[in-house]
C-alpha positions as MATLAB code, in Angstrom:
seq = 'MAKREKQLHKLFASPAPKDFTWQELLTVMRAAGFSEKCTGGSHYMFEHRNGYRVRASKTHPSGLLKAYQVSVFKDALIFVGVEILE';
ca = [
     113.468  109.344  116.102;
     110.371  110.649  117.796;
     107.192  108.815  118.311;
     105.236  110.350  115.658;
     107.930  109.795  112.880;
     107.959  106.482  113.882;
     104.342  106.044  113.311;
     104.256  107.423  110.176;
     107.206  105.092  108.968;
     105.064  102.036  109.927;
     102.311  103.546  107.970;
     104.117  103.653  104.974;
     106.427  100.216  105.621;
     106.189   97.629  102.894;
     104.130   95.852  103.105;
     101.597   97.783  104.432;
     101.133   97.188  108.326;
      98.139   94.808  109.466;
      98.512   96.266  113.077;
      98.065   99.856  112.826;
      95.842  101.259  115.279;
      93.135  103.931  115.088;
      94.879  105.709  117.731;
      98.271  105.687  115.680;
      96.231  106.954  112.992;
      94.899  110.152  115.108;
      98.647  110.879  116.130;
      99.665  110.931  112.615;
      97.023  112.716  110.983;
      97.230  115.341  113.955;
     100.882  116.140  113.036;
     100.526  116.643  109.414;
      97.922  119.117  109.931;
      94.648  117.470  110.138;
      91.919  117.470  112.228;
      89.223  115.241  112.812;
      85.248  115.366  113.396;
      82.900  112.721  114.116;
      79.871  112.932  111.893;
      77.799  110.622  113.765;
      78.412  107.239  115.306;
      81.793  105.684  114.179;
      82.217  108.042  111.034;
      84.991  110.567  110.938;
      85.869  113.502  108.914;
      89.324  114.453  108.491;
      90.306  117.921  107.108;
      93.470  119.149  106.358;
      94.352  122.940  107.161;
      94.416  123.493  102.946;
      90.570  121.779  102.877;
      91.398  118.621  101.561;
      88.944  115.948  103.200;
      89.130  112.322  103.817;
      86.551  110.213  105.616;
      86.753  106.836  107.737;
      84.744  104.865  109.819;
      86.399  103.818  113.088;
      86.983   99.653  113.261;
      85.357   98.309  116.016;
      85.893   96.104  117.848;
      89.749   95.741  117.245;
      90.647   99.264  116.601;
      93.131   98.215  113.775;
      93.029   99.673  110.326;
      91.904   97.632  107.450;
      94.014   97.272  104.473;
      91.961   99.607  102.070;
      92.087  102.762  104.962;
      96.141  102.190  105.374;
      96.074  103.249  101.553;
      93.353  105.526  101.925;
      95.400  107.646  104.436;
      98.480  106.777  102.867;
      97.534  108.700   99.506;
      95.881  111.716  101.584;
      99.101  112.296  103.625;
     100.673  112.177  100.284;
      98.076  114.237   98.649;
      99.074  117.304  101.510;
     102.730  116.767  101.020;
     103.926  114.538  103.831;
     107.493  113.500  103.308;
     108.871  110.290  104.816;
     112.380  110.575  105.512;
     114.755  107.677  105.587;
];
């Protein structure tokens, strides 16, 4: 299993991970067809090639995603059709 697939499985694990990092998120989102743009400070806009957008703030200083951010990004990935293979 590739590193990206492992990170995707980690993101969709139940219960939700408490140690998912911003860098892991960037890897997963880029692999799913999203590009990110910093819209100022720590605010990022992720846009999928189909036009779907999701906004988030980079977490400081830990770099770990908060529970609500994990949920938002899982929903975004599901919306654009990312499949989790067992």
